[in-house]
N, C-alpha and C positions, 0 to 999 in steps of 0.2 A: 741821288737821282738828280739829273740837271734840270734847270728850268724849262728847257724846251721839251724834254721828255715828260715832265709833270703837265704842261699845257697841253700836249698831244694826248696824255691819258685822261686828263679832265674833260676835254673836248669829246673824246671817244666815248667816255662814260655818259656824257649827256647826250650823245648821238645827234650833234648838231654839226652844221657846216661851218667853215671859216667865215662865210659871209654873216651867218647868225651871230657869231662871236664879235666879229667887227662891228656890226651894227649896234649890238649891245653895249660895247664899251667906247664906240665913237672913233674908231680908227679904221683904216683901209684894210681890205681882205689881204692884199699882198703883205701888210705890216703883220698881221696875225701869223701869216705863213712864215714870214722871216723869223719871228719869235719862236715858232714851233721847230724851225729847221736850226735854230741856234745862230742865225745870221745876224741877228740884233743881240748884241752882248750886254748892254747896259740900258735895260728899259728904265724910264723915269719912275719915280716913286708914285706919281699920280697914276701912270699906266698900271703898275702893280696893284695899286688900291683898287682900281677899277676891275682888274682881272680876279683879284681876291674876292671882291664883293660878287661879281657874276657867277664865279664858281662856288661860293660859299666856303672858301678856305681862308686861312690867314696869310699875312704878307710874309711872316716867318716861315710857313710851309713853302711858299713859292720861291723865297729867297734862299732855301736850303738849310735853315736853321735846324730843320727836323725833316726826315723822310716820311714820317707818319703824322696823321692829324691827332694828337692826344684829344682826349674827351674835352677838356676844358678849352682847348683851341677851337674845336668844333662848336662848342656852346658860344664861345665869343663871336665866332664868324657869323653865326646864325643870328645871335642878338644884334649884331651891328647892321643886319638888314631889316630889323624892325624899326618903324618910325617911333620913337619915344615921345614925340611931341603931344600925341593924342592918348597917352597911357600914363597912369599913375605908377608910383613906385611898387605898389601892391600888384597891379597888372603885370609889370615887367618881371616881378619875383615869381608870379603864377607861370609866366610863359618860360622862364629859365628852368623852373621846376620840371614843367612838362617836357622841355627839351632834354634834360638830364634823363628823365624817365624813359623817354623815346630812344635816345642813344644807348642806355643801358640795356633796354629790350633788344635792340638790334645787335649789341654785341653778345648777348645771351644767344640770339639765334645763329649768329655767325660761328660761335664755339660749339654749336650743336646740341646745347642743352635744352 
């Protein structure tokens, strides 16, 4: 799946407008539209980082290294959004365990178990 298709899907899943995404990542609405239409072919690494953080995915996922978010990549993306400055290593481990359990639960629900 192309970057543009992934961005369209991610935005549709969040049910937000182009303007909301643009404001969140600090670019113009037309620039987000160009990304989603495939008109901008080589977004900067900084822009990919902002998009990945906003959508809670990895840069690898956006860059096409994988078409699915493996569980460990989802965990990494979620942990990246947590500010570690005010948390101990033990707090971060608890958060990581909780995320793993939640993702496992969601996978079980998705599989119909």
